[in-house]
C-alpha positions in Angstrom: 33.7 26.3 25.1 33.3 29.2 27.6 29.9 28.0 28.8 31.5 24.9 30.5 33.2 26.0 33.6 35.4 23.3 35.4 36.8 23.9 38.8 40.2 22.6 39.7 40.3 19.7 42.2 41.5 20.7 45.6 43.4 18.1 47.7 43.9 18.3 51.4 47.2 16.7 51.6 49.1 16.6 54.8 52.6 15.0 55.0 53.0 11.9 57.0 55.7 13.1 59.4 54.9 16.7 59.6 54.4 17.9 63.2 53.5 21.5 62.8 50.4 23.5 62.4 48.4 23.7 59.2 49.7 22.5 55.8 53.3 23.4 54.9 52.4 23.3 51.2 49.5 25.8 51.5 50.2 28.9 49.4 49.3 32.2 50.9 49.8 35.7 49.8 52.8 37.4 51.7 50.8 40.3 53.1 47.4 38.6 53.8 47.7 39.1 57.5 48.7 42.8 57.2 46.4 44.2 54.5 42.7 44.7 54.5 42.4 45.0 50.7 43.7 41.5 49.9 41.3 38.6 49.4 37.9 40.2 49.4 35.9 40.4 46.3 34.9 44.1 46.0 34.2 46.4 43.0 37.0 48.6 41.7 35.7 51.6 43.7 35.5 49.6 46.9 39.1 48.4 46.5 40.3 51.8 45.8 38.5 53.3 48.9 39.8 50.5 51.1 43.4 51.2 49.8 43.1 54.9 50.5 41.7 54.2 54.1 44.5 51.8 54.8 47.0 54.4 53.5 45.7 57.1 55.8 45.4 54.9 58.8 49.0 53.5 58.5 51.5 54.1 61.3 53.4 56.6 59.1 50.2 58.7 58.6 50.5 58.3 54.9 52.6 60.9 53.2 55.8 61.9 54.9 58.8 64.2 54.4 60.9 61.4 52.7 58.4 61.1 49.9 58.3 64.9 49.4 62.1 65.1 49.3 62.3 62.2 46.7 59.6 63.7 44.5 61.3 67.1 44.6 64.7 65.7 43.7 63.3 63.7 40.8 61.4 66.8 39.5 64.7 68.9 39.5 66.5 66.0 37.7 63.8 65.9 35.1 63.9 69.8 34.6 67.8 69.6 34.2 67.4 66.8 31.6 65.0 68.8 29.5 67.2 72.0 30.0 64.4 74.1 31.6 65.3 77.6 32.4 64.8 78.1 36.2 65.8 81.7 35.9 62.3 82.6 34.8 61.1 82.2 38.3 63.7 84.7 39.7 63.4 88.5 39.0 
């Protein structure tokens, strides 16, 4: 029965004694206010390009030294596990 599409009912319930802004029971994504890629219906390519732009324009500038150090350490651990001969790079 895929041709019958039912939408869920949405209720605008506000508690009687709640003295705040908005609805306390409203569910929002944690990072909606910080991310530009959340919440918009785009194609896969549009989402990917938006994510790359956001990564480049972040306050860290994208890739930093900490990422590089962690990746290098993980590569050396992997090479040690598979018993790779590092002496072939030295004369």
